[in-house]
N, C-alpha and C positions, 0 to 999 in steps of 0.2 A: 759269681759276681753279684747276682741278685740276692743270694742268701746273705753274703757279707753286708751288702747294702741294707738288707732288711734288719740285720742285727744292729748295725750302726743307727739306723732310723729309730729302732725300738728303744735303744739306750738314750738317744737324743730326745725321743718323745717323752721318756720318763722324766728326764731332767727339765725339759721344757714345761711339762705339766706341773711339776713341783714348783718351778719358778713362778709360773703364772698364778698358781694357787696361793703362793706366799704373798705375791703382790696384791692380789685381791683381798686377802685376809688383812694385810697391813692397812689397806685403804678402807676397810670396814664394809666392803661390798659383800663379802662372805664372812660370817661371824663364827660359825662353829666348825669343828674339825671334820665332822662327817661330810658337810657340804664341800669343804676344801678337797677332800679325798674324791668325792663324787665328780666334782668339776675337773680335777686332775685326770681322773679315769676317762672322762668324756673327751678331753683334749687328746689324750693318748690314743683313744679309739679312732678319732677323726684323722689323726696323723697316720695311723696304720691303714685305715681304709683308703686314704689318699695314695699311700705308697703302693697298696695292692692294685689300685686302678692303674697307676702309672706302670707298675710291673707288668700287668696284663697287656697294656698297649705297647709297651716296649718289646715284650716277647712276640706279639703279633708282627711288629715292625721287623724284628730280627728274622722271623720265619719268612716273611715276604722278601727281605733282603737276600736271604740264603737262596730262595727259589729264583730270584732275579739273577743272582750270580751264576747259578746252574744254567739258567736259560741263555744268558749271554755267552757262556762257555760253549754250549751246544750250538747255538746260533742258527737253528733251522726255522723255517716258516712255521712248522707244526708246533715247535716248543714255544714260540711266541704266542701262537693261538691258544695253546694250553694255559699259558700264564695269564692271558687276558680273560679266559674263562674262569680261572680261580680268583683273580683279583680285578673285577670289573671297575672298581673305584679305589684302587690302592695308591701307594706312594710312587710306584714305578709304572703305573698304567699308561701315562702319556708317553713315557720313554719307550715302552713296549710297542705302543701303537705306531709311533714314528719309525721305529726300527723295522716293524712289520711292513710298513709302506715302502721303506727303502729296499727291503728284500724282494718284495713283489715287483717293484719297478726294475730292479737290476737283474733278477733271475727269470722273470716271466714277461716282462714288458706289460705289466698290468698297472693301471693308474686308477686310483679311487679318490674322488673328490666329493665330500659330503658337507652340506651346509644345512643346519637345522636351527630353528628358533621356536621359542615358546612365548605365546602372547601373555600368559598368566603363570605365575608360580616359578620358583627356582627349581627346575627339574633337571635330573641327570640326562644327558643325551642318550638317545636310543642307539644300540650298537650296530649301526649300519656298516661301518668300516670293517669291524671284526667279522660280521656275517657274510658280507660280500667276499672278503678274503677267504673265509672258510669254504664257501661254495666254489670259488674259482679253484682252490686247492683240491677239493674233493672231486670236481668234475674234470680236472686236468686241463683247465682253460689257460691259455698262455698269452694271448694278444687281445686285450680288451681295455677300453677306457670307460669307466663308469662314473657318471655325474649324477648326484642326487641332491634335490632341494626339498626339504621337508619343513613345513610350517604347521605348528601344532597350536590348537586353540581349545581351551576347556569350555564346555557348554553348560555346566551346572556344578554345584558344590554341595557337599554334605559334611557337616561339622563332625570332626573326630577329636578325641582327647589330645592328640599330638598335633593338631592343626587342621587344615582343610584338605579333604579328600575329594578331588573332582571326579564326578561320575558320568560325565559325558564329554565327548571330544570330537574334533574335526581335524583331518589331515589334508592339506593341499600342497601343491608343488609338482615335481616331476622326477622321473628316472630316465636317464638317457645312456644308451650303450652304443659305442662305436668301436670299430677295429682300429687298433693303435698303429698298424702299418699303413693301411690305405686311407684312414680317417673317414671311412664309409660308415654311415649310420646303420647300426644293426637293428635297434629297436628304440622306440621312445613311447613312454606312457605317462599320462598325467595322473596325479593323485587328487581325488575328490571324494573322500570317504568320510563317513560320519557315524558315530555311535550316540544314540539319544541318551540323555541323563536317566539313570536308573536309581532304584532305592538303595542299592548297596554294590560295593565292588569287593571282590575277594582280595584280601591283603597279600595272599600268596602270589598274586599276579605281579607284584612289585619286585623288580630285580634287586639283588643284594646291593646295598650302598645307595639305592635310589631314594628319593623322597616320596611321601604319600601321593603327591599330585601326579606321579607317573602312572598310577594304576590304570586309568581308562585308555591311555595311549598304547598299552600293551596289545589290546585287541586289534586296534587298527594296524599296529606294527606287524602282527601276525598275518593280516590280510596282505600287506605289502610283501612280506617274506614269501608267502605262497606264490604270489604273482611274479615276483622276481625269479624264483627258481623255475617256475613254469616257462618264463620267457627264455631263460638259459636253455631249457630243454627244447624249446622251439628252434633256437638258433643252432645249437650244437648237436641235437639229435638224441635218440634213445640211448645209444651206447655211452654217451657222456653221463646220463643220469644213472645208468647201471653201475658205473664206476663208484658212485657215492653210496650204493646200497649196503656195502660192507663197512661203512665208516664207523668208527668207534663211538661217535656222538650220535645217539639214536635220533635226536631231532633232525639232524642232517639227512640220515638215511630215510626217515619217515617222510620228510617233505619231498625228497627226490623220488621216493616210491609213489607218493600221491601224484606228482607230476607225470611220472612214467605211466601210471594207470590211466590218468585222465587224457593225456595226449596220444598215447600209442596203444592203450589197452594191452599192455605187455605183462605176461604172466610172471615175469621175473620180479615184479613188484610185490607179488602176493604174500610171500613169507614175512616181509617186513610189516606190511599192512595188517596182517592177521595178528601179529604179536603186539600191535599197538592197543588192541582191545577197544578201539573207538574209530574205526575207519571203514564202516560198512558202505558209506557213500562212495568212497574212493574205490573200494573193491568192486562195487557194482559197475563201475566204468569198464572193468575188464570183461564182464559179461559171462557168456557160456563157458569159456575156457576155465573160469574160476570155480565152476559148480562142483566138479569131482573133488578137487583139493579141499573145498569148504565142507563137503559132506564127510570127508575123511576126518577133518578137525572136529566136526560136530559129533561124530561117533566115538572119538578117542577120549575115553574117560580118564586117561592119564594127563590130559591137557588141563590148564587152568580153566575153571568153569566160566570165567568172564570171557575168555577167548572163544569158548564154544558158544556162549550166548551171542557174541558178536558175529560169529559165523552164521547162526540162525538168522540174525538180522539181515546180513548181506544176502543170504539165499532168498529172503523175502523180497529184496529189492531187485534181484536178478529175475525172479519169477519163472524158474525152469521147473517143469513137471517132474523131472528126475529127483528133485529134492523133497517131494511130498511125503514119501514113506519114511525117510530119515527124520523129517520134522514131526511126523505123527509119533514116532518113537521117542523123540526128545520131549514131546508134550507130556509123556508119562514118567519122566525122570523126577528126581527129588528136588533139584535146585530150582528155586523160585524164578530167578531171572531167565534161566534157560527155558522154562515152561512158558513164561510170559512172552518171550521173543518168538518162540516156536508158534504160539497161538496167533500172534500178529502176522508172522510170515505166511502161515497157511491162509489167512484172509487175503493177503496180497496175491497169492498164486491162484486162488479161487478154483480149487480142484475138488470135485464132489467126493473124492475118496476120503477127505478129511472130515466130512460132516459128522459121522458117528462119533469119532474121537473128540471132536469139539463139543458135541452135546454132552458127552461123558464128563468133560472138564467142568461143566456147569453144575454137576451133581455133588462134587466133592469139595467140602469147605477147606480141605488141605491145600487146594489149588491157589487160594488167596484172591483178594478182590481184583487186582490188576489182571491176573490170569483169566478169571471168569469174565471180566469186562472185555478183554481182547478176544476171548473165545466167542462171546455174544456178537461182537462187531464183525468177526470173521464169518460167522454163520449168516449174518445179514448180507455181507458182500457176496457170499457164494450162492445163497438161495433167493435173495431179494425180499426176504420175509423178516419181520422184526418182532420177536417175542421177548426181547431183552435177555435177562439172565434167568428166565422162568424155565427151569429144567423140565418140569412135568409137561408144559405146553409144547416144548421142542420135541420131547420124547414122543408125545401123542401124535404130533404132526409127522414125524419121521416114520412112525409105525404105519400110518395111513397112506403116506405118499412116497415112501422110499423107492418102491419099484417103478412107479410112474416117473418120478423125478429123475432117477438114474437112467431110465430108458430115453427120456426126452433130451437128456444132456449128452 
């Protein structure tokens, strides 16, 4: 159909451009034949570009319509959640959101009420409804009434080519959870969070279909997101959070794993957290039970080196002496981030067995500035002495004092 339409538009464009050119020539606006041809060609190009743009938008609409029909045929909570993930600001988004709410209320006795307002800017609403629904689904929650009031205020602005990009924000309001059967309050917490204006905001933080002014709100929304899931974990227990660990949406499994580690220090969260490559703080909540699995990851050269580097970071935060030798070994590997994190971790553990290897790290330019800096700081933490990155001075000191130092320690 689009091809036939394109052919008809092309033919019509040719006749239209010739007709417009002849009118302009008759009126003396365009006087020579070359200008007539050029103007006719320009008109034709504009017509074709307009049709191409319309065709692109139409094909997008048809694709969304087809997915919407498939979603309504299937009719499950998960398919509506998937549709909202794919089309957060589409033609059928509001229909999907309303249907999702109906399914939750009929199938699970779950009610979600969200009211949010923006003091400045025409911003797309943050996806509270979808995310509450996702986590209730993932954690197997069946009887809860969630009321959310979110008031957003921009605190600063930085001009961008396409408008104003706010770089600071405040969130006020509340989140209230109660049991739908007994009407008993389960939890209530107020929102009073703020991000100070900064020099820039990464545009990747903006959700698809949102405007630029949404950017700073995403950070505050993540804070709410973590607190909400942690609250669910406190109410429904560790086993509910474990249910979400295998969820196909990694964001859901990661937030659940973070809450599981922080609230219950549960080892079952470890695999998800390690795979995230940025969860050393959460892993540290698990403590000693995480040490051996982390050492295994650190030593496994088949693993992504970023995962191994994050394992070194986590070991430094746990500070177990069992990890000293593996970290010394990691300090001698080729990867820069792995060496840098290993040097930092050894400084946190403060074990004298690491001194000689850390001094060695100062001598080799291959180690890189950050590695040498972390090694020097680690040496100061362990020995209480500060020779900076001066390898010769450290080497001389160690030669003269190693036996006495080791004996006293």
